[in-house]
DOZAFI-366786 format. One line per 5 residues: number of its first residue (from 0); their letters; for each residue x, y, z of C-alpha. Coordinates in Angstrom, 1 decimal, decimal comma, padded with zeros to 4 digits. Layout:
NUM	A	X/Y/Z  ...
//
This chain:
0	MTRKT	-128,0/-113,8/010,6  -126,4/-117,0/010,0  -124,4/-114,2/010,4  -123,6/-112,8/010,9  -124,6/-115,8/010,3
5	RSATA	-120,7/-114,8/012,5  -124,7/-114,8/010,7  -122,9/-111,4/011,5  -119,7/-111,9/012,2  -116,3/-111,5/013,6
10	VAIGL	-113,6/-109,0/012,9  -113,1/-108,6/009,2  -109,4/-108,2/008,3  -109,6/-106,6/004,9  -110,1/-107,6/001,2
15	GITLA	-108,3/-109,6/-001,4  -106,5/-112,2/000,7  -105,2/-115,0/-001,4  -104,6/-118,3/000,4  -102,5/-120,2/-002,1
20	ASGCA	-099,7/-122,4/-000,9  -096,4/-121,4/-002,4  -095,5/-123,5/-005,3  -099,1/-124,5/-006,0  -100,5/-124,0/-009,5
25	GGSSG	-102,6/-120,9/-009,9  -105,4/-119,8/-012,2  -106,5/-116,5/-013,4  -107,8/-114,4/-010,5  -111,5/-114,7/-009,9
30	SSGSA	-111,9/-117,5/-012,5  -113,3/-120,9/-011,8  -110,8/-122,5/-014,2  -108,1/-121,8/-016,8  -106,1/-123,6/-019,5
35	GGKVT	-104,0/-126,7/-018,8  -106,3/-128,1/-016,2  -105,5/-125,5/-013,6  -108,4/-124,5/-011,5  -108,8/-121,5/-009,2
40	VTFWE	-111,6/-121,7/-006,6  -112,7/-118,3/-005,3  -114,1/-118,3/-001,7  -115,9/-115,4/000,0  -116,3/-115,2/003,7
45	NATNG	-117,6/-112,4/006,0  -115,1/-112,6/008,8  -112,3/-114,2/010,6  -111,4/-114,8/014,2  -108,3/-112,7/014,1
50	PDGLN	-105,1/-114,5/013,1  -106,5/-117,9/014,3  -109,4/-117,8/011,8  -107,1/-116,7/009,0  -104,5/-119,3/009,8
55	YFKSA	-107,2/-122,0/009,8  -108,4/-121,1/006,3  -104,8/-120,8/005,1  -103,9/-124,2/006,5  -107,1/-125,8/005,1
60	AQQFE	-106,3/-124,4/001,7  -102,8/-125,6/001,7  -103,8/-129,1/002,8  -106,4/-129,3/000,1  -104,0/-127,9/-002,5
65	ALHPN	-101,5/-130,6/-001,6  -104,1/-133,2/-002,3  -105,2/-131,5/-005,5  -102,1/-129,9/-007,1  -104,1/-128,4/-010,0
70	VTIQY	-106,2/-126,4/-007,6  -105,6/-122,9/-006,0  -108,0/-121,6/-003,3  -108,4/-117,8/-003,3  -110,0/-116,6/-000,1
75	QTIQN	-111,4/-113,2/000,3  -112,9/-111,7/003,5  -115,5/-108,9/003,4  -116,7/-107,0/006,5  -120,0/-108,5/007,6
80	EDFDG	-122,2/-105,4/007,2  -120,9/-104,9/003,6  -121,2/-108,6/002,6  -124,8/-108,9/001,4  -124,6/-105,8/-000,8
85	KLQTV	-121,4/-106,9/-002,5  -122,6/-110,4/-002,9  -125,9/-109,3/-004,5  -124,0/-107,1/-006,9  -121,8/-110,0/-008,2
90	LNANS	-124,7/-112,4/-008,2  -126,7/-110,1/-010,4  -123,7/-109,6/-012,7  -123,1/-113,4/-013,0  -119,6/-112,9/-011,6
95	APDIF	-120,1/-114,4/-008,1  -117,3/-116,3/-006,3  -117,4/-120,1/-006,6  -118,0/-120,5/-002,8  -119,7/-117,9/-000,6
100	LQRGG	-121,2/-117,5/002,8  -124,9/-118,4/002,7  -127,4/-116,6/005,0  -130,2/-119,0/004,3  -133,9/-118,5/004,8
105	GKMQA	-135,6/-116,1/002,4  -132,3/-114,9/001,1  -131,3/-118,3/-000,1  -134,8/-118,9/-001,5  -134,4/-115,8/-003,6
110	EVTAG	-131,1/-116,9/-004,9  -132,5/-120,3/-005,8  -135,4/-118,8/-007,6  -133,0/-116,6/-009,6  -131,0/-119,6/-010,7
115	QLQAL	-127,9/-118,2/-008,9  -127,1/-121,3/-006,9  -125,9/-124,8/-007,7  -127,8/-127,8/-006,2  -125,4/-129,9/-004,2
120	NLTAT	-125,2/-133,7/-004,8  -123,8/-134,8/-001,4  -122,5/-138,2/-000,8  -123,6/-140,4/002,1  -120,4/-139,5/003,9
125	DKTNV	-121,1/-135,8/003,4  -124,5/-136,2/005,0  -123,1/-138,1/007,9  -120,4/-135,4/008,5  -123,0/-132,6/008,4
130	GAGAL	-126,0/-134,3/009,9  -129,5/-134,6/008,5  -130,9/-132,0/010,9  -128,4/-129,3/009,9  -129,1/-129,9/006,2
135	TSETV	-132,8/-129,3/006,6  -132,4/-125,5/006,8  -130,2/-125,6/003,7  -132,8/-127,5/001,6  -135,3/-126,0/-000,9
140	DGQVY	-137,8/-128,3/-002,7  -135,8/-131,4/-001,7  -132,4/-130,0/-003,0  -129,5/-129,0/-000,8  -128,0/-125,6/-001,7
145	AVPFD	-125,5/-125,1/001,1  -123,1/-126,9/003,5  -123,1/-125,7/007,1  -119,9/-125,6/009,1  -121,1/-125,0/012,6
150	TQPEG	-124,2/-124,5/014,7  -124,9/-121,1/016,3  -127,4/-121,0/019,1  -128,0/-117,4/020,1  -128,0/-116,4/023,7
155	IYYSK	-126,5/-113,9/026,2  -122,8/-114,0/026,8  -121,7/-112,6/030,2  -118,7/-111,9/032,4  -118,8/-114,2/035,4
160	NLFQQ	-116,4/-111,9/037,3  -118,7/-108,9/036,8  -121,7/-110,9/037,9  -119,8/-112,0/041,0  -118,8/-108,4/041,8
165	AGITS	-122,4/-107,3/041,5  -123,6/-110,1/043,8  -125,4/-112,0/041,1  -125,2/-115,7/042,1  -127,1/-117,3/039,2
170	TPTTI	-128,0/-116,5/035,7  -131,4/-115,0/035,1  -134,2/-117,3/033,8  -136,9/-114,7/033,5  -137,0/-111,1/032,2
175	TDLEA	-137,9/-110,0/035,7  -134,6/-111,7/036,9  -132,7/-110,0/034,1  -134,1/-106,6/035,1  -133,0/-107,1/038,7
180	DVAKL	-129,5/-108,0/037,5  -129,4/-104,9/035,4  -130,0/-102,8/038,6  -127,2/-104,7/040,5  -124,7/-104,1/037,7
185	KAINV	-125,6/-100,4/037,5  -124,8/-100,3/041,3  -121,2/-101,2/040,6  -121,0/-098,7/037,7  -120,9/-101,3/035,0
190	APIAV	-122,9/-101,1/031,8  -125,3/-104,0/032,2  -125,7/-104,9/028,5  -123,8/-103,9/025,5  -125,5/-103,7/022,1
195	GAKDA	-124,2/-102,5/018,8  -127,2/-100,6/017,5  -125,2/-098,8/014,9  -125,3/-102,0/012,9  -129,0/-102,4/013,4
200	WPAAH	-129,3/-106,2/013,5  -127,8/-106,6/017,0  -130,5/-104,3/018,4  -133,2/-106,0/016,4  -132,3/-109,4/017,8
205	WYYNF	-133,7/-108,2/021,2  -137,1/-107,9/019,5  -136,7/-111,2/017,7  -136,0/-113,1/020,9  -138,9/-111,4/022,7
210	ALREC	-141,0/-112,6/019,7  -139,6/-116,1/020,1  -140,9/-116,1/023,7  -144,3/-114,4/022,9  -145,2/-116,2/019,7
215	SQAAM	-146,1/-119,9/019,6  -144,2/-122,1/017,2  -147,4/-122,3/015,1  -147,5/-118,5/014,9  -143,8/-118,3/014,0
220	TATAT	-144,2/-121,0/011,3  -147,3/-119,3/009,9  -145,6/-115,9/009,7  -142,6/-117,4/008,0  -144,9/-118,8/005,3
225	SLKFT	-147,3/-115,9/004,9  -145,1/-112,9/005,8  -148,1/-111,4/007,4  -147,5/-110,0/010,9  -151,0/-110,1/012,1
230	DPCWT	-150,7/-112,3/015,1  -150,9/-110,2/018,3  -147,7/-111,8/019,5  -145,7/-109,5/017,3  -147,1/-106,4/019,0
235	KAGDD	-146,6/-108,1/022,4  -143,0/-108,6/021,6  -142,6/-104,9/020,9  -144,4/-104,1/024,1  -142,0/-106,3/026,0
240	LSAFL	-139,0/-104,6/024,4  -140,5/-101,2/025,2  -140,9/-102,1/028,8  -137,4/-103,5/029,0  -136,0/-100,3/027,6
245	KVSPF	-137,5/-098,4/030,6  -134,9/-099,9/032,9  -132,1/-098,5/030,6  -130,3/-101,8/030,3  -127,8/-100,8/027,5
250	QNGFL	-124,6/-098,7/027,6  -124,6/-095,0/027,0  -124,3/-094,2/023,3  -125,6/-097,7/022,2  -127,2/-096,2/019,2
255	TTAAQ	-123,9/-095,2/017,7  -121,9/-098,3/018,9  -120,7/-100,8/016,3  -121,2/-104,5/017,1  -117,9/-106,2/016,3
260	QGAGS	-115,3/-103,6/015,2  -112,8/-102,4/017,7  -112,4/-102,2/021,5  -115,3/-099,7/021,7  -117,7/-102,1/020,0
265	SAGML	-120,3/-104,0/022,0  -118,2/-107,1/021,8  -115,2/-105,1/022,7  -116,9/-103,7/025,8  -117,6/-107,3/027,0
270	ANHKA	-114,0/-108,3/026,1  -112,6/-105,4/028,3  -115,1/-105,8/031,1  -116,8/-102,4/030,3  -120,1/-104,2/030,0
275	AMELM	-121,4/-107,4/031,6  -123,6/-108,9/028,9  -124,2/-109,1/025,1  -126,9/-110,9/023,2  -125,2/-112,6/020,2
280	GSWDP	-124,7/-115,8/018,3  -122,0/-118,3/019,0  -119,4/-116,6/016,9  -119,1/-114,0/019,6  -116,4/-115,7/021,7
285	GVISS	-114,1/-115,6/018,8  -114,8/-111,9/018,2  -114,4/-111,2/021,9  -111,0/-113,0/022,0  -109,7/-110,8/019,2
290	LTPNQ	-110,6/-107,7/021,2  -109,2/-108,5/024,6  -106,0/-106,7/025,6  -103,9/-109,9/025,0  -106,1/-111,2/022,1
295	QPLPD	-106,8/-114,3/024,1  -110,1/-115,9/025,1  -111,9/-114,1/027,9  -111,4/-116,5/030,8  -114,5/-115,6/032,7
300	LGWFP	-116,9/-115,8/029,7  -120,3/-117,6/030,3  -123,5/-118,1/028,4  -127,2/-118,4/029,2  -130,3/-118,6/027,0
305	FPAVS	-132,7/-115,7/026,5  -134,9/-115,6/029,6  -138,6/-116,5/029,7  -141,4/-114,0/029,3  -144,3/-114,1/031,7
310	GGQGD	-147,4/-115,2/029,9  -145,7/-115,7/026,6  -147,1/-118,4/024,2  -143,6/-119,3/023,0  -141,7/-122,4/024,1
315	PSAIM	-139,4/-121,1/026,8  -136,7/-123,6/025,6  -136,8/-122,5/022,0  -133,6/-121,2/020,6  -132,9/-118,7/017,9
320	GGNDA	-129,9/-119,5/015,8  -128,3/-120,3/012,5  -125,0/-121,5/011,1  -122,2/-120,5/008,9  -123,1/-122,3/005,7
325	YSLSA	-121,6/-122,1/002,2  -123,2/-122,2/-001,2  -121,8/-122,7/-004,7  -122,5/-120,2/-007,5  -124,2/-121,7/-010,5
330	NAPKE	-121,0/-122,0/-012,5  -118,7/-123,2/-009,8  -116,4/-126,1/-010,8  -116,6/-129,5/-009,1  -113,4/-128,7/-007,2
335	ALEFL	-115,4/-126,1/-005,2  -117,8/-128,8/-003,9  -114,8/-131,1/-003,1  -113,3/-128,3/-001,0  -116,6/-127,9/000,9
340	EFLVT	-116,7/-131,7/001,5  -113,1/-131,5/002,8  -113,9/-128,7/005,2  -116,6/-130,8/007,0  -114,5/-133,9/007,6
345	KDQQV	-113,7/-134,6/011,3  -110,1/-133,3/011,4  -111,0/-130,1/009,6  -114,0/-129,5/011,9  -111,9/-130,0/015,0
350	AYAKA	-109,4/-127,4/013,7  -112,3/-125,0/012,6  -113,9/-125,3/016,1  -110,6/-124,5/017,8  -109,8/-121,5/015,5
355	FQSIP	-113,3/-120,0/015,8  -114,1/-121,1/019,3  -117,3/-122,4/017,8  -119,6/-125,5/017,8  -118,7/-127,7/014,8
360	VNQAA	-121,6/-129,2/012,8  -119,8/-132,6/012,5  -120,9/-134,4/015,7  -117,7/-136,6/015,6  -115,8/-133,3/016,2
365	QSVIT	-117,9/-132,0/019,0  -115,8/-133,7/021,7  -113,4/-130,8/021,2  -116,0/-128,5/022,9  -114,7/-127,8/026,3
370	QPYNV	-115,3/-124,1/026,8  -118,0/-123,6/029,4  -120,0/-121,1/027,2  -120,1/-123,5/024,2  -121,0/-126,4/026,5
375	SALQA	-123,9/-124,4/027,9  -125,0/-123,3/024,4  -124,8/-126,8/022,9  -126,8/-128,3/025,9  -129,5/-125,6/025,5
380	ANKAG	-129,6/-126,3/021,7  -130,0/-130,0/022,3  -132,8/-129,5/024,7  -134,6/-126,9/022,7  -138,2/-127,5/021,7
385	YSMLY	-137,3/-126,1/018,3  -134,9/-123,8/016,7  -135,8/-120,7/014,7  -133,5/-119,1/012,1  -132,6/-115,5/012,8
390	LDTQF	-135,8/-113,6/011,7  -134,1/-111,1/009,5  -132,7/-114,0/007,5  -135,8/-116,2/007,7  -138,1/-113,5/006,4
395	GQNVG	-135,8/-112,4/003,6  -133,8/-109,2/003,1  -136,6/-106,7/002,5  -138,6/-107,7/005,5  -135,5/-108,2/007,6
400	NALNS	-134,2/-104,8/006,8  -137,6/-103,2/007,7  -137,7/-105,0/011,0  -134,1/-104,1/011,9  -134,8/-100,4/011,1
405	GVVNL	-138,1/-100,4/012,9  -136,5/-101,8/016,1  -133,7/-099,2/016,1  -136,2/-096,4/015,6  -138,1/-097,7/018,6
410	MAGTG	-134,9/-097,8/020,7  -134,1/-094,3/019,5  -137,5/-093,0/020,6  -138,4/-092,0/017,0  -140,5/-095,1/016,3
415	SVAGI	-143,2/-097,2/017,8  -144,2/-100,8/018,3  -147,0/-100,4/015,7  -144,4/-098,9/013,4  -142,3/-102,1/013,5
420	VAAAN	-145,2/-104,3/012,6  -146,5/-101,9/009,9  -143,0/-101,7/008,3  -142,7/-105,5/008,2  -146,2/-105,8/006,6
425	EAAAK	-145,4/-103,1/004,1  -142,1/-104,6/003,1  -143,7/-108,1/002,7  -146,4/-106,6/000,5  -143,7/-105,2/-001,8
430	G	-142,1/-108,6/-002,2
//
């Protein structure tokens, strides 16, 4: 989910924000170009990290416009859960923005097949800035279709203070350990884990991570290719989730809780010490910061990877993740690619990482990473046996939606493990 990619991602601040430096030349709104050499580049994102995120994009736009006086950057942010539907509508109508957040996986493949994306001819400098490994997930049939800005290893964010109050002296490495910690947190009247099941995907990621631990890499790869959920590991992952639900690890009312909007969201509960943990991608610290009482980073925030599952065939070091990557629509002007190239230079990546409290994709900028949670996440990502894209992205929108709904139904007590697997197979069969 590249979310959410933020795959999924931070607090959206509304629609129709134009980031054009005063005095800069403008073009017709929503147009890639206009008369007299003036060019407007439209840019769609799914979230910002409060004022810091908005200020980053405003500053980047102004800097780019100063270097390219004929260009105006129009930036529009759309709430994450609304993003895919709005984007698909404009893609189908051939009126997509020039630059837009790219989920990747099956979703990007569908856009490539439909001729809706522009293949990117990156320079050697671009490839150095981004890194060959990061570009692999943005490549279809040897062509690059998106530029990633960051890397987003998923894991469990937690409050060090609440762990200490509960007598938890080390982060859990197994599900058995995690269940014991849930009991300790309940003893001090703290919700052990917050989840925003109202938005579906945050709840489904519990199933996805159990699958990452139960399924071998070969099984994961085979399913990604065939979209046939016949390996027993998919059922075992559901059984693991069902067993975990029996210890009641989530907050009261988790089925109606949003993930990232407001103090009562799952991220808000962690931000305000109402819950001790949340499973999420590395955009979460930025979201949490925007929801603390002083809108500052949570000082006791920590991170640990999803725990190991006893008897699982999956690599216990494997990481689920993604990135915030950006594609160009088929008719985007050359200035749109130039803006993407500008955004992955070292100085811009340093500024981006600070604004979003994220891990920049440009390795030359990674020295800026000092927050303990990002250090831990980056170390785990570097040690991972392999990385798997968020499954609801990897498997495409139809299968992803079916999985997300199936998991929520299981959590609500209205569905079953068999129902999750059957729904995924049925959605895959429909294409």
